[in-house]
N, C-alpha and C positions, 0 to 999 in steps of 0.2 A: 576420669583421668587418674594416672598414677602420680602421686605427689610425694616428694621426699623433702622433709623439713629438717634442716640442721639448726638445732637450738630450740629447746622446748621450754623457754621461760614463760612468763605469764602471757606475753603476746603470741609467741610461737605456738603454745599449747592451745590458746583460744582459736587461732587460725586453723590449727589441725582439727580440733573438735568440730568447728563449723563446717569445714570441707567434708569431714567424715559423715556428718548429718546430711549433707547434700548428696551423698552417695559416692563420693570419690574414694579411691584406694590410697590411704595415707600412711606413710611411715615416718617416724621421727627418730632423730639421733641426738642424744644429749649425754654429757659427761656425768651428770648427776643420776645415780642409780635410783634414788627415791623418786625423782621426777619421772623417769622412764617406767618404773614399776607402777606408779600411780596412773600414768597415761594409759597403760595397758589394763589395769584392774578396774579403773573407774570409767574409762571411755572405750575400751576395746581396741586401742590403737596399737599397731605393730611398732614396737619400740626397741631400739638398740642402744646399749650403753657404751660410750666411748668418745673418742675425739673425732669429730667430723672432718678434720683436716687430714685424717689418716686414709690414704688411698685404699688400703685393705678393708677398712670398715665400710667405706662407701661402696666398695664392690660387694660386700656382704649385704648391704642394704639395697642392692640391685639398682644402683644409680644409672646404669646404662639403659635401663628400661623405663626410667622416669620420664613422664611427659613434662613435668616441671620440677625443678630443684629450687628450693627457697632457702637462702642462707640468712639466718637470724641470730648469729652468734654475737657475743659481747664486743668483739674487736673486729674492726674493718679488715685488718690484715688476715684474720682467720676466715672471714667471709670471702675475701678475695681468693684465698687458697681453695676453699670449697668450690667457688665458681669455676676456677681454672680446672680443677680435677673433674668436676661434673661435665664440663665441655669436652675435655679430653676423653672422657668415658663414653660420650655420645648422647648425653641428656638433650632433649629437644629444646627446652627453654630453661634459662637460669635467671633468677631474681634475687636481689639482695636488699637487706635493710641497711641503709647507710647511716652511720652515726656521725662520722666526721666529714663535712662537706669537701675537705681537701682530697678525699678519695674519689670524688665523682669522675674526674678525668681518667683516673686509673681504671675504674670500673668500665668506663666507656671504651677505653683502649683494649680492655680485656674481653670485650664483646658481650658484656652482660646485657640481657634483653630488657630488664626493668630495674630501675634504681629507685627505691622508695626511701625518702628521707623523713624520718619521724619528726625531726626538728622543723622542716618546712611545713609539714602537715599541721603540727601543733601550733606553730607561730601563726600560720595562715588562718586557721580556724579561730584561735584565741583573739588575734588582732582584729579580725572581722567582727567578732562578737562584741569586742570593746568599742570599736569605732562606730558600729551600726547596730544599735539595739533593736531595730526593726527586723533584723535577720534572725531566723530561728536556728537553722543548722547551715554550716558552710563547709565547703571543701575546695581547697586551692587546686587548680588544674594546670597542667603543662609546667612551664617555668615560673609559675606564680603570677602571671599577668591576668589570668581569668579565674573566676570563682563561680562554682555551682552553689546555689543557696535556696533555702525555702523562705517564703514570706507570706504572711496572712493578709488577705484582702479585706480591708474594713468594709462594713456593710454600707457605709455612705461614700465609698470610694467612687470616683468618676468612672472607673472601668467596670464596676460591679454590674453584672447583667449583660455585659457586652461580649461579643465573640472574639476569639483570638485574632482573627484577621482584621476586625475593626480596630481592636486595641493596637495591633502592630502597625496599622496604617494611620494612627492618630498623630496629630502634630505634637512634637515634643517627645515621642517615643525614643528612648536612647538607642543610638545606632548599633551598639554592641550587644544589646539584650536579645536573648533567644528563649522562647518557651520550651522547657524540657519535659514538663510533666504537670498534670493536674491531679490533686488528691481527691478521691471519692470520700463520701461520708463514712464508709467502713474502713478508711485508712489505706486502701489500695491506691496505687498510682496508675494513671492511664496516659498514653501518649496523646498530646494535644493535636487537634485538627483545626483548620481554619474556622470551621463552624462551631467548635467547642465553646460553650458559654462559661465565662469566669464569674461565678456567683459571689455575692458579698458574703464574707465570712469564710470563704474557701482558702485553702493553702495551695500555692503554686510553686513549682520548682523552676527556677530560672538560671540561665548562665549569662554572665556579663563580664566586661572588662573590669578589673579590680578598681581602676581609677574612676569608674562610672557608677560605682555602687550607690553612692549618695544620691545621684541623679535618678537612678532606677527606683530606689525606695521612695523618693519624693514623688515620682510619677505615679506609682501604684497607690500611694497613700493620699494623693490629693483628693479633696472632697468634691462631690458633685455639687455644682452651683445651685441646683434645685433643692438639695438637702439643706444648704445654708439658708436659703430663703424660708424654708419651713421652720428652721430653728429660731428665726427672728421673733421677738415678742410682738404680739398684736396689741 
């Protein structure tokens, strides 16, 4: 894909470098000449120096040919300007990093395809980590009502050694919970099937309603009655 990123701060540059490593054609625009020069010299990125809200500069960056334009400037007003100019030029998709939640409605009316709120992402992940220590990593989905998260399965869990279909059909399985992935020993993730076995000590990726997280964690961490019997002193 041809990707144009307006704003190459720490986050913008990190996104640009990642996309370039994945084989995409990335161009960045930033007012800071030292940032643009560093992006070119250290990472080989096509870099333009200037104000991304300048229609002439965006034209020079070939915004009309972009598959995706990402506005990651410091001010929402500037991101909005970039989004409108990109759409007018014919960019296929436009995404923005929203800083002020009051701009959400404006971005929606402007036809922005994706609105990413760093505040929502940070608060969602941080609050989940604080409230639920059993969760390893978490990402808020949609309007914040659902969460994708990783959880380790204790070796003595009641679900350990059972298949996904058996677990999902068990009494007490939270209604909103969905298996999204199973991690292999080598760290790779695989799509779960009904016959996939959830081993004790494994890590699973789940999606659930945010208000059911505690219930989901309790379900997967409940101990096997058999293991409790073995733990009793003789």
